[in-house]
PAZAPA-4460 file (N, C-alpha, C; in steps of 0.05 Angstrom, whole numbers, plus 32768, in hexadecimal, padded with zeros to 4 digits):
% residues 244
    n_x    n_y    n_z   ca_x   ca_y   ca_z    c_x    c_y    c_z   seq   type   mol
   7F32   81E1   80F8   7F2B   81FA   8106   7F14   81F3   811A     1      M     A
   7F16   81FE   8132   7F01   81FA   8146   7EF7   8216   814F     2      N     A
   7EDD   8219   8150   7ED1   8233   8158   7EBF   822E   8170     3      V     A
   7EC4   823D   8186   7EB3   823B   819E   7EA6   8255   81A4     4      T     A
   7E8C   8255   81A9   7E7E   826D   81B1   7E83   8271   81CF     5      V     A
   7E8F   8287   81D5   7E93   828F   81F1   7E7C   82A0   81FB     6      I     A
   7E73   82B2   81EA   7E5C   82C3   81F0   7E4D   82CA   81D7     7      G     A
   7E33   82CE   81D8   7E23   82D1   81C0   7E0D   82E6   81C2     8      C     A
   7E0D   82F6   81D8   7DF7   8309   81DC   7DFE   8325   81D1     9      W     A
   7DEA   8332   81C7   7DED   834D   81BC   7DE9   8361   81D2    10      G     A
   7DF8   8377   81D1   7DF3   838D   81E4   7DFF   838A   81FF    11      G     A
   7DF7   8375   820D   7E01   836F   8228   7DFD   8351   822D    12      Y     A
   7E0B   8345   823F   7E09   8328   8243   7DEF   8321   8252    13      P     A
   7DE3   830C   824A   7DCD   8300   8259   7DD8   82F7   8274    14      K     A
   7DC8   82F5   8289   7DD1   82EE   82A3   7DE2   82D4   82A2    15      V     A
   7DFA   82D6   82AF   7E0D   82C0   82B0   7E19   82B7   8295    16      N     A
   7E16   82C9   8281   7E22   82C2   8267   7E33   82D9   825D    17      E     A
   7E38   82DB   8243   7E4B   82EF   8238   7E41   82FA   821E    18      A     A
   7E49   8312   8217   7E44   831D   81FD   7E5B   8313   81EA    19      S     A
   7E5E   831F   81D3   7E6D   8313   81BD   7E8A   830A   81C4    20      S     A
   7E8F   82F1   81BE   7EAA   82E6   81C0   7EAB   82CA   81B4    21      G     A
   7EBF   82C4   81A3   7EC1   82AB   8195   7EDE   82A2   8195    22      Y     A
   7EE3   8289   819D   7EFE   827F   819E   7F03   826E   8185    23      L     A
   7F17   8276   8176   7F20   8267   815E   7F3A   8258   8165    24      F     A
   7F3B   823E   815F   7F53   822E   8164   7F5B   821E   814B    25      E     A
   7F75   821E   8147   7F80   820F   8130   7F9C   8207   8137    26      E     A
   7FA2   81ED   8138   7FBD   81E4   813C   7FC9   81EE   8156    27      G     A
   7FBA   81F2   816B   7FC4   81FC   8184   7FC3   821A   8187    28      G     A
   7FBF   8228   8171   7FBD   8245   8172   7FA1   824E   817A    29      F     A
   7FA0   8261   818D   7F86   8269   8198   7F82   8287   8194    30      K     A
   7F6C   828D   8186   7F66   82A9   817F   7F49   82AF   8189    31      M     A
   7F47   82C5   8198   7F2D   82CE   81A1   7F23   82E4   818F    32      L     A
   7F0B   82E0   8184   7EFF   82F5   8173   7EE9   8303   8183    33      V     A
   7EED   831C   8188   7EDD   832D   8199   7EDE   8325   81B6    34      D     A
   7EDB   8338   81C8   7EE0   8333   81E4   7ECD   8345   81F5    35      C     A
   7EB3   833E   81F2   7E9E   834D   81FF   7E9B   8348   821D    36      G     A
   7E87   8354   8228   7E82   8352   8245   7E7D   8335   824D    37      S     A
   7E8C   832C   8261   7E88   8310   826B   7E99   82FC   825D    38      G     A
   7EA6   8303   8247   7EB6   82F0   8238   7ECD   82E4   8247    39      V     A
   7EDC   82F5   8255   7EF3   82EB   8263   7EEC   82D6   8278    40      L     A
   7ED6   82DA   8286   7ECD   82C7   829A   7EC7   82AC   828D    41      S     A
   7EB8   82AC   8276   7EB0   8293   826A   7EC6   8287   8259    42      H     A
   7ED8   8297   824F   7EEF   828C   8241   7EFF   8279   8252    43      L     A
   7F00   827E   826C   7F10   826D   827E   7F04   8251   8282    44      Q     A
   7EEC   824C   8278   7EE1   8231   8277   7EEF   8220   8261    45      N     A
   7EFF   822E   8250   7F0C   8221   823A   7F2A   8224   823B    46      H     A
   7F34   823C   823E   7F51   8241   8240   7F56   8257   8254    47      I     A
   7F6E   825A   825D   7F76   8270   826E   7F7E   8288   825D    48      Q     A
   7F7B   82A0   8267   7F81   82B8   8257   7F9D   82B8   824A    49      P     A
   7FB1   82AE   825A   7FCC   82AF   824F   7FD1   829A   8239    50      E     A
   7FBD   8289   8234   7FBF   8276   821E   7FB7   8281   8203    51      Q     A
   7FAB   8299   8203   7FA4   82A6   81EA   7FBC   82AE   81DA    52      L     A
   7FBB   82AA   81C0   7FD0   82B2   81AE   7FCA   82CC   81A0    53      D     A
   7FB0   82D3   819D   7FA8   82EC   8190   7F8B   82F2   8196    54      A     A
   7F85   830C   8194   7F69   8315   8196   7F63   8326   817D    55      V     A
   7F4C   8323   8172   7F44   8331   815A   7F29   833E   815F    56      L     A
   7F27   8359   815A   7F0F   8368   8161   7F01   8373   8148    57      L     A
   7EE7   8371   8147   7ED7   837C   8131   7ED3   839A   8133    58      S     A
   7ECD   83A3   814C   7EC9   83C0   8151   7ECA   83C4   816F    59      H     A
   7EC4   83DD   8177   7ECA   83E5   8193   7EB1   83EA   81A3    60      Y     A
   7E9A   83E0   819B   7E82   83E1   81AD   7E87   83CF   81C5    61      H     A
   7E7D   83D7   81DD   7E84   83C9   81F5   7E7C   83AB   81F5    62      P     A
   7E67   83A4   81E7   7E5F   8387   81E7   7E72   8376   81D6    63      D     A
   7E87   8383   81CB   7E9B   8375   81BB   7EB7   8379   81C7    64      H     A
   7EBB   838D   81D9   7ED6   8392   81E3   7ED6   8397   8202    65      V     A
   7EC0   8394   820F   7EBF   839C   822C   7ED3   838D   823D    66      A     A
   7EDA   8375   8236   7EEC   8365   8246   7F09   8366   823E    67      D     A
   7F10   8378   822C   7F2C   837C   8225   7F3B   8386   823E    68      I     A
   7F30   8398   824D   7F3E   83A2   8264   7F42   838D   8279    69      G     A
   7F2E   837C   827E   7F31   8367   8292   7F44   8351   8288    70      V     A
   7F45   834D   826E   7F58   833A   8263   7F74   8345   8268    71      L     A
   7F79   835E   8265   7F93   836A   826A   7F9A   8367   8288    72      Q     A
   7F87   836B   8299   7F8C   8368   82B6   7F92   834B   82BD    73      H     A
   7F84   8338   82B0   7F89   831C   82B4   7FA6   8315   82AD    74      A     A
   7FB0   8320   8297   7FCC   831B   828F   7FDF   8328   82A3    75      L     A
   7FD8   8340   82AD   7FE9   834E   82C0   7FEB   833E   82DA    76      L     A
   7FD4   8334   82E4   7FD5   8324   82FC   7FE4   830A   82F8    77      I     A
   7FE0   82FE   82E0   7FEF   82E5   82DA   800D   82EA   82DA    78      G     A
   8015   8301   82D0   8032   8307   82D0   803C   830A   82EC    79      K     A
   802D   8317   82FE   8035   831A   831A   8036   82FF   8328    80      H     A
   8026   82EC   831E   8026   82D1   832A   803C   82BF   831E    81      L     A
   804C   82CB   830D   8063   82BC   8302   805D   82AC   82E9    82      G     A
   8046   82B1   82DC   8040   82A3   82C3   8050   82B0   82AD    83      K     A
   8056   82A0   8299   8065   82A9   8281   8051   82B7   826F    84      D     A
   8051   82D2   826F   803E   82E1   825F   804D   82EF   8248    85      I     A
   8047   82E7   8230   8052   82F5   8219   803E   830A   8210    86      S     A
   8048   8320   8204   8035   8335   81FB   8020   832A   81E8    87      P     A
   8007   832F   81EE   7FF1   8324   81DE   7FE9   8339   81C9    88      L     A
   7FEA   8331   81AF   7FE1   8344   819B   7FC2   8345   819A    89      P     A
   7FB8   835E   8199   7F9B   8362   8197   7F97   8373   817D    90      I     A
   7F8A   8367   816A   7F87   8374   8150   7F6C   8383   814E    91      Y     A
   7F6D   839C   8146   7F56   83AC   8142   7F5A   83C1   812D    92      G     A
   7F45   83CE   8124   7F48   83E4   8111   7F4F   83FE   811F    93      H     A
   7F59   8411   8110   7F62   842A   811C   7F4E   8441   8117    94      K     A
   7F35   843A   810F   7F22   844F   8109   7F15   845A   8123    95      E     A
   7F1B   844E   8139   7F14   8459   8154   7F2E   845B   8163    96      D     A
   7F3A   8473   8164   7F55   8476   816F   7F56   846E   818D    97      E     A
   7F42   8476   819C   7F42   846F   81B9   7F3E   8451   81BD    98      A     A
   7F2D   8445   81AE   7F28   8429   81B0   7F42   8419   81A9    99      G     A
   7F4F   8421   8194   7F68   8413   818C   7F7E   8418   81A1   100      F     A
   7F80   8430   81AB   7F95   8436   81BF   7F93   8424   81D8   101      A     A
   7F7A   841D   81DF   7F76   840D   81F7   7F7F   83F0   81F4   102      A     A
   7F86   83E8   81DC   7F8E   83CC   81D8   7FAA   83C7   81E1   103      L     A
   7FBA   83DC   81E4   7FD6   83D9   81EE   7FD7   83DE   820C   104      T     A
   7FE2   83CC   821B   7FE3   83CF   8238   7FFD   83C4   8243   105      Y     A
   800D   83D6   824E   8027   83CF   8259   8036   83BD   8245   106      K     A
   8043   83A8   824E   8051   8396   823C   8040   837C   8239   107      D     A
   8026   837E   823E   8015   8366   823F   8004   8362   8226   108      L     A
   7FFA   8378   821B   7FEB   8376   8202   7FF4   838D   81F0   109      T     A
   7FF3   8387   81D6   7FFC   839B   81C2   7FE7   839D   81AC   110      V     A
   7FDD   83B6   81A8   7FCA   83BA   8193   7FD7   83B9   8177   111      G     A
   7FCB   83AA   8165   7FD5   83A8   814A   7FBE   83AF   8137   112      K     A
   7FC3   83C2   8126   7FAE   83CC   8114   7FAD   83BA   80FB   113      A     A
   7F94   83B1   80F5   7F91   83A4   80DC   7F87   83B8   80C7   114      Y     A
   7F8F   83B3   80AE   7F86   83C3   8098   7F6F   83B4   808A   115      Q     A
   7F57   83BE   808C   7F40   83AF   8082   7F40   83A7   8065   116      P     A
   7F4F   83B6   8055   7F51   83B0   8038   7F66   839A   8032   117      E     A
   7F74   8391   8047   7F89   837E   8043   7F84   8364   8053   118      E     A
   7F8D   834E   8049   7F8C   8335   8058   7F9F   8336   8070   119      K     A
   7F97   832A   8086   7FA7   8329   809E   7FAD   830D   80A5   120      L     A
   7FC6   8306   80AA   7FCE   82EB   80B3   7FD3   82EC   80D1   121      V     A
   7FC4   82DC   80E0   7FC8   82D9   80FD   7FCC   82BC   8103   122      I     A
   7FE5   82B4   8109   7FEA   8297   810D   7FE2   8287   80F5   123      G     A
   7FD1   8272   80F9   7FC9   8261   80E2   7FB1   826D   80D3   124      P     A
   7FA7   8284   80DB   7F8F   828F   80CF   7F95   82A6   80BC   125      F     A
   7F86   82A7   80A6   7F86   82BD   8094   7F6B   82CB   8097   126      T     A
   7F6B   82E5   809B   7F53   82F4   80A0   7F4E   8309   808A   127      V     A
   7F36   8309   8080   7F2D   831E   806D   7F17   832E   807B   128      E     A
   7F14   8347   8073   7F01   8359   8081   7EED   8365   806D   129      F     A
   7ED6   836C   8078   7EC1   837A   8069   7EB4   838E   807C   130      L     A
   7EB3   83A7   8073   7EA6   83BC   8083   7E88   83B5   8085   131      R     A
   7E7D   83B7   809D   7E61   83B1   80A2   7E50   83CA   80A2   132      T     A
   7E36   83C6   80A4   7E23   83DC   80A6   7E1B   83DF   80C3   133      V     A
   7E28   83F1   80D1   7E25   83F4   80EE   7E2B   8411   80F5   134      H     A
   7E21   841A   810C   7E25   8437   8113   7E42   843F   8117   135      P     A
   7E53   842C   811D   7E70   8433   8120   7E7F   8421   810D   136      V     A
   7E99   8428   8106   7EA9   8416   80F5   7EAB   83FA   8101   137      P     A
   7EA3   83E6   80F1   7EA2   83CB   80FA   7EA9   83B9   80E2   138      C     A
   7EB7   83A3   80E7   7EBF   8392   80D1   7EB8   8375   80D5   139      Y     A
   7EAA   836A   80C1   7EA6   834D   80BF   7EC0   8340   80B8   140      A     A
   7EC2   8326   80BE   7EDC   8318   80B9   7ED7   82FD   80AC   141      M     A
   7EE8   82F6   8099   7EE9   82DB   808F   7F04   82CF   8099   142      K     A
   7F01   82BB   80A9   7F19   82AF   80B6   7F1D   8293   80AA   143      I     A
   7F34   8290   809D   7F3A   8277   808E   7F53   826A   8099   144      S     A
   7F53   824F   8095   7F6C   8240   809C   7F76   8231   8083   145      N     A
   7F6E   823B   806B   7F76   8230   8052   7F67   8216   804B   146      H     A
   7F56   820D   805D   7F45   81F6   8057   7F27   81FE   805A   147      R     A
   7F21   820C   806F   7F06   8215   8074   7F07   8233   807B   148      Q     A
   7EEF   823F   8078   7EED   825B   8080   7ED4   825F   8091   149      S     A
   7ED6   8272   80A3   7EC0   827A   80B5   7EBC   8297   80B1   150      V     A
   7EA3   829F   80AB   7E9D   82BC   80A9   7E8D   82C4   80C2   151      V     A
   7E96   82DA   80CE   7E8A   82E6   80E5   7E80   8301   80DD   152      Y     A
   7E66   8306   80DD   7E5C   831F   80D3   7E61   8336   80E6   153      T     A
   7E68   8330   80FF   7E69   8345   8114   7E4E   8353   8114   154      A     A
   7E4D   836D   8119   7E33   837B   811B   7E2E   8389   8100   155      D     A
   7E17   8384   80F5   7E10   8390   80DB   7DF3   838D   80D4   156      S     A
   7DE8   83A1   80C6   7DD0   839D   80B7   7DD7   838C   809E   157      A     A
   7DC2   8381   8092   7DC8   8371   807A   7DD3   8382   8063   158      F     A
   7DE6   8377   8055   7DF1   8384   803D   7DF7   836E   8028   159      Q     A
   7DF3   8375   800F   7DF8   8361   7FFA   7E16   8359   7FF9   160      E     A
   7E28   836A   8002   7E44   8364   8001   7E4B   834C   8011   161      A     A
   7E3A   8344   8025   7E40   832D   8035   7E3F   8313   8024   162      F     A
   7E2F   8313   800F   7E2B   82FA   7FFF   7E44   82F0   7FF3   163      I     A
   7E52   8300   7FE2   7E6C   82F6   7FD7   7E81   82F2   7FED   164      P     A
   7E80   8303   8002   7E94   8301   8017   7E92   82E6   8025   165      F     A
   7E7A   82DC   802A   7E76   82C3   8039   7E73   82AB   8027   166      A     A
   7E75   82AE   800C   7E6F   8299   7FF9   7E7E   827F   7FFF   167      K     A
   7E6F   826A   8003   7E7B   824F   8007   7E88   824A   8021   168      G     A
   7E85   825B   8034   7E92   8257   804E   7E87   823F   805D   169      S     A
   7E97   8233   806D   7E8F   821C   807D   7E7B   8224   8092   170      S     A
   7E80   823C   809E   7E70   8245   80B5   7E6B   8263   80B3   171      L     A
   7E52   826B   80B8   7E4B   8287   80B9   7E41   828E   80D4   172      L     A
   7E51   829D   80E3   7E48   82A8   80FD   7E3B   82C3   80F7   173      L     A
   7E20   82C2   80F7   7E11   82D9   80EE   7E01   82E6   8104   174      C     A
   7E03   82FF   8107   7DF3   830D   811C   7DD6   830C   8114   175      E     A
   7DC5   8309   8129   7DA8   8309   8125   7D9C   8317   813E   176      S     A
   7D9D   8331   813E   7D94   8340   8155   7D77   8348   8154   177      N     A
   7D6A   8341   813D   7D4E   8347   8139   7D3F   832F   812D   178      F     A
   7D25   832F   8131   7D14   8319   8127   7D09   831F   810B   179      Y     A
   7CFE   830A   80FF   7CF1   830D   80E5   7CDD   8324   80E5   180      K     A
   7CDE   8334   80CF   7CCC   834A   80CC   7CD4   8364   80D9   181      G     A
   7CE8   8363   80EA   7CF2   837C   80F7   7D05   838A   80E4   182      M     A
   7D0B   83A3   80EA   7D1D   83B3   80DA   7D36   83B9   80EA   183      D     A
   7D4C   83AC   80E5   7D64   83B1   80F4   7D77   83C4   80E6   184      G     A
   7D6F   83CE   80CF   7D82   83DE   80BF   7D8D   83F6   80CE   185      Q     A
   7D7B   8405   80DB   7D84   841E   80E8   7D96   8418   8100   186      A     A
   7D92   8401   810D   7DA2   83FA   8124   7DBC   83EC   811B   187      A     A
   7DBE   83E5   8102   7DD6   83D7   80F8   7DD7   83BA   8100   188      G     A
   7DBF   83AC   80FF   7DBE   8390   8106   7DAC   8381   80F2   189      H     A
   7DAE   8367   80F3   7D9F   8355   80E0   7D89   8347   80EE   190      M     A
   7D76   833D   80DE   7D61   832C   80E8   7D67   830F   80E3   191      T     A
   7D58   82FE   80EF   7D5B   82E1   80EB   7D58   82D9   80CE   192      S     A
   7D45   82E4   80C0   7D40   82DC   80A4   7D55   82E7   8092   193      T     A
   7D60   82FF   8099   7D76   8309   8089   7D8F   82F8   808C   194      E     A
   7D94   82EE   80A4   7DAA   82DB   80A9   7DA6   82C2   8099   195      A     A
   7D8E   82B7   8098   7D88   829F   8089   7D8B   82A4   806B   196      G     A
   7D82   82BB   8062   7D85   82C2   8045   7DA2   82C4   803E   197      R     A
   7DB2   82D0   804E   7DCF   82D3   8049   7DDC   82B7   8048   198      L     A
   7DD5   82A6   805B   7DE1   828B   805B   7DD9   827C   8041   199      A     A
   7DC1   827F   8038   7DB8   8271   801F   7DC6   827C   8007   200      R     A
   7DC7   8296   8004   7DD3   82A2   7FEC   7DF1   829E   7FEC   201      L     A
   7DFD   829D   8003   7E1B   8299   8004   7E22   827B   8004   202      A     A
   7E0E   826A   8005   7E12   824D   8003   7E26   8243   8018   203      E     A
   7E21   824B   8031   7E32   8242   8047   7E29   8227   8050   204      V     A
   7E39   8219   8060   7E32   81FF   806A   7E20   8201   8083   205      N     A
   7E29   8212   8095   7E1B   8214   80AF   7E18   8231   80B7   206      T     A
   7E00   8238   80C1   7DFA   8253   80CB   7DF7   8252   80E9   207      L     A
   7E05   8263   80F7   7E02   8266   8114   7DF8   8283   8119   208      V     A
   7DE0   8284   8125   7DD4   829E   812C   7DE0   82A8   8147   209      L     A
   7DEA   82C0   8147   7DF7   82CA   815F   7DF0   82E8   8163   210      T     A
   7DFD   82F4   8177   7DF7   8310   817F   7DD9   8312   8184   211      H     A
   7DD0   8301   8197   7DB3   82FC   819B   7DA5   8313   81AA   212      L     A
   7D8B   8317   81A4   7D7C   832C   81B2   7D73   8324   81CE   213      P     A
   7D6D   8339   81DE   7D64   8334   81F9   7D46   8335   81FC   214      H     A
   7D38   8333   81E6   7D1B   8333   81E7   7D10   831C   81D5   215      F     A
   7CF8   8314   81DA   7CED   82FF   81C9   7CF8   82E4   81D0   216      G     A
   7CF0   82D0   81C1   7CF9   82B4   81C5   7D0F   82AF   81B0   217      D     A
   7D28   82AE   81B9   7D3E   82AB   81A6   7D3C   8291   8196   218      V     A
   7D2F   827D   81A0   7D2C   8264   8191   7D1D   8269   8176   219      A     A
   7D0C   827E   8176   7CFE   8285   815E   7D11   828D   8147   220      T     A
   7D27   8299   814E   7D3A   82A2   813A   7D43   828B   8128   221      L     A
   7D48   8274   8134   7D50   825D   8124   7D3B   8254   8110   222      K     A
   7D22   8253   8119   7D0C   824B   8107   7D09   825F   80F1   223      A     A
   7D0C   8278   80F7   7D09   828D   80E3   7D1F   828C   80CE   224      E     A
   7D38   8288   80D7   7D4E   8285   80C5   7D4B   826D   80B2   225      A     A
   7D40   8258   80BD   7D3C   823F   80AE   7D27   8242   8098   226      E     A
   7D17   8257   8099   7D04   825D   8083   7D14   8266   806A   227      E     A
   7D2C   8270   806E   7D3C   827A   8057   7D53   8267   8050   228      E     A
   7D5D   8259   8063   7D75   8248   805F   7D70   822C   8067   229      F     A
   7D76   8219   8055   7D6E   81FD   805A   7D86   81EC   8064   230      Y     A
   7D9C   81F9   8068   7DB3   81EB   8074   7DB1   81EA   8092   231      G     A
   7DC7   81E5   809F   7DC8   81E3   80BC   7DC7   81FF   80C9   232      T     A
   7DB4   8203   80DA   7DB1   821C   80E9   7DB4   8216   8107   233      V     A
   7DC6   8224   8114   7DCA   8220   8131   7DC6   823B   813F   234      L     A
   7DBA   823A   8156   7DB8   8252   8167   7DD0   8253   8179   235      L     A
   7DDF   8269   8179   7DF7   826A   818A   7DF0   8267   81A7   236      A     A
   7E00   825A   81B5   7DFD   8256   81D2   7E19   8254   81DE   237      V     A
   7E1C   825D   81F6   7E36   825C   8203   7E41   823F   8202   238      E     A
   7E5B   823D   81FB   7E6A   8224   81FB   7E64   8213   81E2   239      D     A
   7E53   821D   81CF   7E4F   820F   81B6   7E6A   820C   81A8   240      L     A
   7E72   81F4   81A2   7E8C   81EF   8195   7E87   81E2   817A   241      E     A
   7E93   81ED   8166   7E90   81E4   814A   7EAB   81DD   813F   242      I     A
   7EAF   81C4   8138   7EC8   81BC   812B   7EC5   81BA   810D   243      G     A
   7ED7   81C6   80FF   7ED5   81C6   80E1   7EEB   81B4   80D6   244      L     A
***
């Protein structure tokens, strides 16, 4: 399994970068997890839009879905240019009816509802879900290829349920929208030290801090997480590629 960070900023993209988007690849299958603002532009540094086999969404906040519309337009233009465009499945929950309805566009993309209490098979990946602590319905994901697993917290305040959910995973993509000592609970986000604590208690191999804040020195997040977790800690950055 190969995971590439396309965008890692919370709320809105930093100048010339992108908000949440992660490319998962296995055996030639390409799945985009979340598709925030700027993601489509930066995705094209790696693959063309029509090369995607699936898109999987955690929730419908704009920093996670803003580029769904432009992805659909890219496929439409590609079809007009004679490219072979198969309908692209976009998986999302149905707890936001308008958000889910927007996933289907002409014969180019089709919205597919996942049931959070059930495992979902997408190509070579098996996905499990966990409801997060966030102002809107949002789901963390455990994405496995039967050899390794990657847990993506999506947006959430810390919750004990993350520990068994992420237990023993190869990689933890954990949001860190706040710094040590701050209180992210009301906003539905985690701190650097909470991310480190989760990585330690879940005994993961590698922690990647993502969904980064637009204030302070983000390099500090890594040092703060390392106070809690003694394994490998990486700060997400555009084009960071992790092979498992």
